[in-house]
C-alpha positions as CSV (number, residue, x, y, z in Angstrom):
1,M,14.6,-6.6,-13.1
2,N,14.6,-5.5,-16.7
3,N,11.7,-6.8,-18.7
4,N,13.4,-6.0,-22.1
5,Y,16.3,-8.3,-22.2
6,P,16.4,-11.0,-25.0
7,G,13.7,-13.5,-24.5
8,Q,11.5,-11.3,-22.4
9,G,9.5,-8.7,-24.1
10,R,6.2,-6.8,-23.8
11,S,4.2,-10.1,-24.1
12,D,5.6,-11.1,-20.7
13,A,4.6,-7.8,-19.2
14,A,1.1,-8.0,-20.8
15,R,0.8,-11.6,-19.4
16,R,1.9,-10.4,-15.9
17,Q,-0.6,-7.5,-16.0
18,E,-3.4,-9.9,-17.0
19,V,-2.6,-12.1,-14.1
20,I,-2.5,-9.1,-11.8
21,L,-5.9,-8.1,-12.9
22,Q,-7.3,-11.6,-12.3
23,L,-5.8,-11.6,-8.8
24,V,-7.2,-8.2,-7.9
25,Q,-10.6,-8.9,-9.4
26,G,-10.6,-12.1,-7.2
27,G,-10.5,-9.7,-4.2
28,G,-8.6,-9.4,-1.0
29,V,-5.1,-8.3,-2.4
30,R,-4.2,-5.8,0.3
31,S,-0.6,-4.9,-0.5
32,Q,2.0,-5.1,-3.2
33,R,4.0,-7.5,-1.1
34,E,1.0,-9.8,-1.1
35,L,0.5,-9.3,-4.8
36,A,4.2,-10.2,-5.4
37,R,3.7,-13.4,-3.3
38,L,0.6,-14.4,-5.3
39,L,2.4,-13.8,-8.6
40,R,5.4,-16.0,-7.4
41,G,2.8,-18.7,-6.6
42,R,1.9,-18.6,-10.3
43,G,5.5,-18.7,-11.4
44,I,5.9,-15.0,-12.1
45,A,8.8,-13.3,-10.4
46,V,8.6,-9.6,-10.3
47,A,10.7,-6.8,-8.7
48,Q,9.0,-4.2,-6.6
49,P,9.6,-1.3,-8.9
50,T,8.1,-3.3,-11.8
51,L,5.1,-4.2,-9.7
52,S,4.6,-0.6,-8.8
53,R,4.7,0.4,-12.4
54,D,2.2,-2.4,-13.3
55,V,-0.2,-1.1,-10.5
56,R,0.1,2.4,-11.9
57,E,-0.3,1.4,-15.5
58,L,-3.4,-0.7,-14.6
59,R,-4.7,2.2,-12.6
60,L,-5.5,0.0,-9.6
61,A,-6.8,1.9,-6.6
62,K,-6.0,0.9,-3.1
63,T,-9.3,0.7,-1.2
64,P,-10.1,-0.3,2.4
65,D,-10.7,-3.8,1.1
66,G,-7.5,-4.0,-0.9
67,Y,-6.6,-3.2,-4.5
68,A,-9.5,-2.7,-7.0
69,A,-9.7,-2.3,-10.7
70,G,-12.1,0.3,-11.8
71,A,-14.8,-0.4,-14.4
72,G,-12.3,-2.1,-16.6
73,A,-8.7,-1.0,-16.0
74,A,-8.2,-0.5,-19.8
75,V,-11.1,1.9,-19.9
76,A,-9.7,3.9,-17.0
77,A,-6.6,4.8,-19.1
78,K,-8.9,6.6,-21.6
79,E,-10.6,8.8,-19.0
80,V,-10.1,12.5,-18.9
81,P,-7.9,13.2,-15.8
82,G,-10.4,15.7,-14.4
83,D,-13.3,13.2,-14.7
84,R,-11.1,10.5,-13.0
85,A,-10.3,13.0,-10.2
86,A,-14.0,13.8,-9.6
87,R,-14.9,10.1,-9.5
88,T,-12.1,9.4,-7.1
89,L,-13.1,12.3,-4.8
90,K,-16.7,11.0,-4.8
91,S,-15.5,7.5,-3.9
92,F,-13.2,8.4,-1.1
93,V,-13.6,11.9,0.4
94,L,-15.7,12.1,3.6
95,S,-15.1,15.8,4.5
96,V,-13.3,18.9,3.2
97,R,-12.2,21.7,5.5
98,T,-9.7,24.6,5.3
99,A,-6.9,25.2,7.9
100,G,-5.2,28.5,7.0
101,S,-3.8,28.0,3.4
102,L,-4.3,24.3,3.5
103,V,-7.4,22.2,2.5
104,V,-7.7,19.1,4.6
105,M,-9.6,16.1,3.3
106,K,-10.6,13.1,5.4
107,T,-11.0,9.7,3.8
108,P,-11.6,6.1,5.0
109,P,-8.4,4.3,5.9
110,A,-6.1,3.8,2.8
111,G,-8.2,6.3,0.8
112,A,-5.8,9.3,1.0
113,Q,-3.3,8.1,-1.5
114,P,-5.7,7.7,-4.4
115,V,-7.2,11.1,-3.7
116,A,-3.8,12.9,-3.6
117,R,-2.8,11.1,-6.8
118,A,-6.0,12.2,-8.6
119,L,-5.3,15.8,-7.5
120,D,-1.7,15.6,-8.6
121,E,-2.7,14.2,-12.0
122,A,-5.3,16.9,-12.7
123,P,-4.6,19.7,-10.2
124,P,-7.3,22.3,-9.8
125,R,-6.3,25.9,-10.0
126,D,-4.2,27.1,-7.0
127,V,-3.1,23.7,-5.9
128,V,0.6,24.0,-5.0
129,G,1.0,20.4,-3.9
130,T,-0.5,17.5,-1.9
131,I,0.6,15.3,1.0
132,A,-1.2,12.1,1.8
133,G,-1.2,10.0,4.9
134,D,-3.5,7.0,5.4
135,D,-6.8,8.8,5.8
136,T,-5.9,12.5,5.4
137,V,-4.8,14.6,2.5
138,F,-3.3,18.0,2.9
139,V,-3.6,20.3,-0.1
140,A,-1.4,23.3,-0.1
141,T,-2.6,26.6,-1.7
142,P,-0.9,30.0,-2.0
143,S,-3.3,31.8,0.3
144,E,-6.3,31.4,2.8
145,R,-8.6,32.9,0.1
146,A,-7.4,30.3,-2.4
147,A,-7.9,27.5,0.2
148,R,-11.5,28.6,0.8
149,A,-12.3,28.6,-2.9
150,L,-10.7,25.2,-3.3
151,E,-12.6,23.9,-0.4
152,R,-15.9,24.8,-2.0
153,Q,-14.8,23.3,-5.4
154,L,-13.5,20.0,-3.8
155,A,-16.6,19.7,-1.6
156,L,-18.8,20.0,-4.8
157,L,-16.7,17.5,-6.7
158,A,-16.7,15.0,-3.8
159,A,-20.4,15.6,-3.1
160,V,-19.8,16.3,0.6
161,P,-21.5,19.2,2.4
162,D,-19.6,22.4,2.7
163,S,-18.2,22.3,6.2
164,R,-18.8,26.0,6.7
165,L,-22.5,25.9,6.2
166,P,-24.9,24.9,9.0
167,A,-26.1,21.4,8.8
């Protein structure tokens, strides 16, 4: 679906995004499929790639309770990526551990994707890449030494205890 053909411009996209925010702020929107259904109920047909782009542009986060807009989605766009990453880690990361040259972070269900995305947008030094499941993020580093240093850095950012220290 192309939103730029004659008769359909940015104002329609802005209206659609405004409705998306209203729906998300109302709570309980658990998937993009459900969001598309709710939009259709309001007379707004949207293709899945367009909806994904809207979710990304609005910086909606998928939480265990469904999609959530941060303290004002428009404000989130102005944040420094590193600050956003730190806030996301504090919100979702439950533990951080190394496994060879990998750093493994555990999150609540549906929390891994926002964490991986935050790291991808503002990667700390020595992050080669991330892989996210539902509640686990694997962060690849070039060496075991780099993984241990990254584990300490991410544990501090996430405000979780260093798993190598005695409790």
